[in-house]
C-alpha positions as CSV (number, residue, x, y, z in Angstrom):
1,M,-23.7,60.1,40.6
2,E,-24.2,56.3,40.9
3,T,-21.1,54.2,40.0
4,L,-21.6,51.5,37.5
5,N,-20.6,48.1,38.3
6,E,-18.3,47.5,35.1
7,R,-16.9,44.1,34.2
8,R,-14.3,44.2,31.5
9,R,-13.0,41.2,29.2
10,A,-10.8,40.8,26.3
11,V,-12.3,38.8,23.3
12,S,-9.6,37.6,20.9
13,V,-10.8,37.7,17.3
14,P,-8.7,37.0,14.0
15,G,-6.6,40.2,13.7
16,A,-7.7,42.0,16.9
17,V,-8.5,42.0,20.6
18,L,-11.8,43.5,21.5
19,A,-12.4,45.4,24.6
20,V,-15.8,44.2,25.9
21,F,-17.8,45.9,28.9
22,E,-20.6,44.3,30.9
23,F,-22.9,46.2,33.3
24,G,-25.9,45.1,35.4
25,P,-26.9,41.8,36.8
26,E,-25.8,38.6,35.3
27,P,-28.0,37.2,32.4
28,G,-30.8,35.1,33.3
29,P,-34.5,34.1,32.7
30,D,-35.8,37.3,34.3
31,V,-32.6,39.4,33.1
32,P,-32.7,40.3,29.4
33,T,-29.4,41.2,27.7
34,L,-28.8,44.2,25.5
35,L,-25.8,44.3,23.2
36,L,-25.0,47.9,22.3
37,V,-22.7,48.7,19.3
38,H,-21.5,52.3,18.7
39,G,-20.7,54.1,15.7
40,Y,-18.0,56.5,14.3
41,P,-16.3,58.2,15.8
42,D,-17.3,56.8,19.0
43,D,-16.5,54.0,21.5
44,H,-18.7,52.3,23.9
45,R,-18.7,55.3,26.2
46,V,-21.1,57.0,24.0
47,F,-23.9,54.9,25.5
48,L,-22.8,55.3,29.4
49,P,-25.2,57.9,30.3
50,A,-28.1,55.5,29.1
51,I,-26.3,52.4,30.6
52,R,-26.6,53.9,34.0
53,D,-30.4,53.7,33.7
54,L,-30.6,50.4,31.8
55,A,-28.2,48.4,34.1
56,R,-30.6,48.4,36.9
57,T,-32.9,45.8,35.0
58,H,-30.7,44.8,32.2
59,H,-27.6,42.8,31.5
60,V,-25.9,45.3,29.2
61,V,-23.1,44.4,27.0
62,A,-21.1,47.2,25.1
63,Y,-17.7,46.7,23.2
64,D,-15.3,49.0,21.4
65,T,-15.2,47.9,17.7
66,R,-11.9,47.0,16.4
67,N,-11.3,50.5,15.0
68,A,-11.9,52.2,18.4
69,G,-11.3,52.8,21.9
70,A,-9.4,50.2,24.0
71,S,-9.8,47.4,21.3
72,A,-6.5,46.8,19.3
73,V,-5.7,45.6,15.8
74,H,-2.6,43.2,15.2
75,G,-0.2,44.1,12.3
76,P,-0.2,46.7,9.7
77,G,-3.5,47.6,7.8
78,G,-6.0,45.5,9.6
79,D,-9.3,44.0,8.4
80,Y,-12.3,46.4,8.9
81,S,-14.7,44.8,6.2
82,L,-18.2,44.6,7.1
83,K,-18.0,40.7,7.2
84,T,-15.2,40.8,9.7
85,L,-17.1,43.4,11.8
86,V,-20.2,41.0,11.8
87,D,-17.9,38.2,12.9
88,D,-16.7,40.4,15.7
89,A,-20.1,40.9,16.9
90,F,-20.9,37.2,17.1
91,A,-17.6,36.6,18.9
92,V,-18.7,39.2,21.4
93,L,-21.9,37.4,22.0
94,A,-20.3,34.1,22.6
95,G,-17.7,35.6,24.9
96,A,-20.5,37.2,27.0
97,G,-22.2,34.0,27.6
98,A,-25.7,35.5,26.9
99,G,-28.7,33.7,25.5
100,A,-31.0,35.6,23.2
101,V,-30.2,39.5,23.0
102,H,-31.8,42.6,22.0
103,L,-29.1,44.1,19.5
104,V,-28.9,47.9,19.5
105,G,-26.8,49.8,17.0
106,H,-26.0,53.5,16.4
107,D,-24.4,55.0,13.2
108,W,-21.8,52.3,12.1
109,G,-23.0,50.1,14.8
110,S,-26.4,50.2,13.2
111,I,-24.8,49.5,9.7
112,Q,-23.2,46.3,11.3
113,G,-26.5,45.4,13.0
114,W,-28.3,45.2,9.8
115,A,-25.7,42.8,8.5
116,V,-25.8,40.9,11.8
117,V,-29.7,40.3,11.7
118,Q,-29.3,39.1,8.1
119,D,-26.8,36.4,9.1
120,A,-27.8,32.9,9.6
121,R,-26.0,32.8,13.1
122,A,-28.5,35.3,14.2
123,H,-31.4,32.8,14.5
124,G,-32.2,32.1,18.1
125,R,-29.6,34.7,19.2
126,I,-31.1,38.1,18.2
127,V,-34.5,38.4,19.3
128,R,-34.9,42.1,18.5
129,Y,-33.0,44.8,16.6
130,T,-33.3,48.4,17.2
131,S,-31.4,50.7,14.6
132,I,-30.5,54.3,15.0
133,S,-29.0,56.6,12.4
134,G,-27.3,53.7,10.2
135,P,-28.9,52.3,7.2
136,D,-28.3,48.8,5.7
137,L,-25.7,49.5,3.0
138,G,-27.6,47.5,0.3
139,H,-30.8,49.2,1.2
140,F,-29.0,52.5,1.1
141,S,-27.7,51.6,-2.5
142,R,-30.9,50.5,-3.9
143,W,-32.6,53.5,-2.3
144,I,-30.3,55.9,-4.2
145,R,-30.6,53.9,-7.6
146,R,-34.4,54.2,-7.4
147,R,-34.3,57.9,-7.0
148,V,-31.6,58.4,-9.8
149,G,-34.2,57.0,-12.2
150,D,-37.1,59.0,-10.9
151,P,-36.7,62.8,-11.8
152,R,-39.6,63.7,-9.3
153,A,-37.3,62.1,-6.6
154,W,-34.2,64.2,-7.5
155,P,-34.6,66.9,-4.9
156,E,-34.9,64.2,-2.3
157,L,-31.7,62.4,-3.6
158,G,-29.8,65.7,-3.9
159,G,-30.5,66.3,-0.2
160,Q,-29.1,62.8,0.8
161,L,-26.1,63.2,-1.4
162,L,-25.3,66.6,0.3
163,R,-25.6,64.8,3.8
164,S,-23.3,62.2,2.5
165,W,-20.5,64.3,1.4
166,Y,-18.1,63.2,4.0
167,I,-18.0,59.7,2.8
168,A,-16.3,60.5,-0.3
169,A,-14.1,63.0,1.5
170,F,-13.0,60.1,3.9
171,L,-11.8,58.0,0.9
172,V,-9.1,60.6,0.1
173,P,-5.5,60.0,1.5
174,V,-4.1,62.1,4.1
175,L,-6.6,65.1,4.1
176,P,-9.2,63.7,6.2
177,E,-6.6,62.9,8.9
178,A,-5.7,66.6,8.9
179,A,-9.4,67.7,8.8
180,W,-10.1,65.6,11.9
181,R,-7.3,67.3,13.9
182,L,-7.9,70.8,12.8
183,V,-11.7,71.2,12.4
184,L,-13.9,68.1,12.8
185,T,-13.1,67.2,16.3
186,R,-14.6,70.5,17.5
187,R,-17.6,70.0,15.2
188,Y,-18.2,66.5,16.5
189,E,-18.1,67.8,20.1
190,R,-20.6,70.5,19.5
191,M,-23.0,68.0,17.7
192,A,-22.6,65.0,20.0
193,K,-22.4,67.3,23.2
194,R,-19.4,65.2,24.6
195,D,-15.7,64.9,24.2
196,V,-14.4,62.7,21.2
197,G,-12.6,60.6,23.7
198,N,-11.3,58.4,21.0
199,D,-8.9,58.9,17.9
200,P,-11.1,59.5,14.9
201,V,-8.4,58.8,12.4
202,R,-8.4,55.1,13.3
203,G,-12.0,54.9,12.2
204,L,-11.4,56.2,8.8
205,A,-10.6,52.5,7.9
206,L,-14.2,51.7,8.0
207,Y,-14.9,53.9,5.0
208,R,-11.7,53.1,3.2
209,S,-12.4,49.2,3.6
210,N,-16.3,49.2,2.8
211,F,-16.9,52.1,0.2
212,R,-13.9,51.8,-2.2
213,G,-14.9,49.7,-5.1
214,R,-18.0,48.5,-3.7
215,R,-19.8,46.1,-6.0
216,R,-23.5,46.1,-6.6
217,P,-25.2,44.9,-3.4
218,A,-26.7,41.5,-3.2
219,A,-30.3,41.0,-2.7
220,A,-31.3,41.7,0.9
221,G,-31.6,38.8,3.1
222,R,-35.1,38.4,4.7
223,V,-35.0,40.0,8.3
224,T,-37.5,38.1,10.5
225,V,-36.9,39.3,13.8
226,P,-38.7,42.5,15.0
227,V,-37.0,45.7,14.0
228,H,-37.3,49.1,15.4
229,V,-35.9,51.9,13.4
230,V,-35.3,55.3,15.3
231,V,-35.2,58.3,12.8
232,P,-33.8,61.5,14.4
233,L,-35.5,64.2,12.2
234,K,-32.6,66.6,12.7
235,D,-29.9,64.0,11.5
236,S,-27.4,65.9,9.7
237,F,-26.3,62.8,7.7
238,L,-29.3,60.7,6.8
239,A,-32.6,61.8,5.3
240,P,-35.7,60.5,7.2
241,A,-37.0,59.2,3.9
242,L,-34.3,56.5,3.9
243,V,-36.6,54.2,5.9
244,E,-38.9,53.8,2.7
245,G,-39.0,50.5,1.4
246,L,-37.8,48.5,4.5
247,E,-41.2,46.7,4.8
248,S,-40.3,45.0,1.5
249,W,-37.6,42.8,3.2
250,V,-38.2,43.2,7.0
251,D,-41.2,41.2,8.2
252,D,-41.8,43.3,11.2
253,V,-40.7,46.9,11.2
254,T,-41.6,49.9,13.5
255,V,-40.4,53.5,12.7
256,T,-40.1,56.0,15.5
257,R,-39.3,59.6,14.5
258,V,-37.7,61.6,17.3
259,D,-37.2,65.3,17.2
260,S,-33.4,65.3,17.7
261,G,-30.1,65.0,16.0
262,H,-27.8,62.2,14.9
263,W,-26.3,61.7,18.3
264,W,-29.8,61.2,19.9
265,P,-28.7,58.2,22.2
266,A,-26.0,60.4,23.7
267,T,-27.8,63.9,23.9
268,R,-31.2,62.2,25.1
269,P,-30.1,59.2,27.1
270,A,-33.3,59.0,29.1
271,E,-35.4,58.8,26.1
272,F,-33.1,56.3,24.6
273,A,-33.1,54.1,27.7
274,A,-37.1,54.3,28.0
275,L,-37.2,53.2,24.5
276,L,-35.0,50.1,25.0
277,R,-36.8,49.1,28.2
278,H,-40.3,49.5,26.5
279,P,-39.6,49.0,23.0
280,E,-43.4,49.1,22.2
281,A,-43.5,52.8,23.5
282,T,-42.7,55.9,21.6
283,P,-40.6,58.4,23.5
C-alpha cells in the first residue's frame, strides 16, 4: 500500500492545541486545497482511505478537533461550544497557509461546517462546501418545529426523533461513559467498519456543551457558496427528509443521495474521493 506523505503541525488556539495533518503537494494555483473535518466519535483517520486517493492531486488538510485524537485541551472542562469549534477551523486554515479551500464535513464536522460557511470570515476563504450526515443545528430545530405543527408530518417527525434518541442519552451524567465502554464501541466498529481508534468519552462534551439549554436558534445566515449535501439513505441517525427547506437560505445547493449508511466516507472511500475530485458528478 502506498505510503502517505504526512506532514504534521500543532496549531495553538485558546484553551487547546490542535493536531493538524497535511497530505499531497503544497497548495498552489493548480493544486486545490481540501479541508476535511471529521465527526464523532472519529478523528482525522476516518478519512485516510480517501486521502490516499485525493493526495495525488490535492493539498489535503485534516485535523483532530479539540475533543478528539491527538489534539489536547488545557485545563478542566474545556470549551466545546460551536462558536469555539468554528474559531478552531479558521485557525487551522490560517496555519495551513492555504488560500481558497473546499470545506468538507462529516457528522459533527458537517455541523461545524454549516456554521463556518455562515461566518463572515468564510468570504473568499471557502469556495465550496460538502456536507455529509450533519445538519445545520438551526435548520434541524426549524425542521422539527414545522413538523410539530403539522399532524400529517408526525410520522416523519417520529422517525427522526427515534433516530436522535442518543442525543438526550448523551446528556445524562455517567451512564453514556459506561455505555461506550460496555456496548457502543462494538456497535460503532460494526457500523463504521473500522476500529474506534479514539476515546469516545472525550467527545460527549460536544453534546453537553451544545444541546443543554439551547435557545431558539437565530435566523439562518445566507449561504452564498455552492453547497453539496450528500444524503446516505441508510443513515441510522438522520432522516433523508432533513434536507427539505435548505434552498430557502442556501443560494446554490445540490443534493446527492447515496445507497449507504452514516459512515459512507469511510466505508465507500473511492466514491467519496470521486465526489470531491469531481463535485458535479454523482457517485
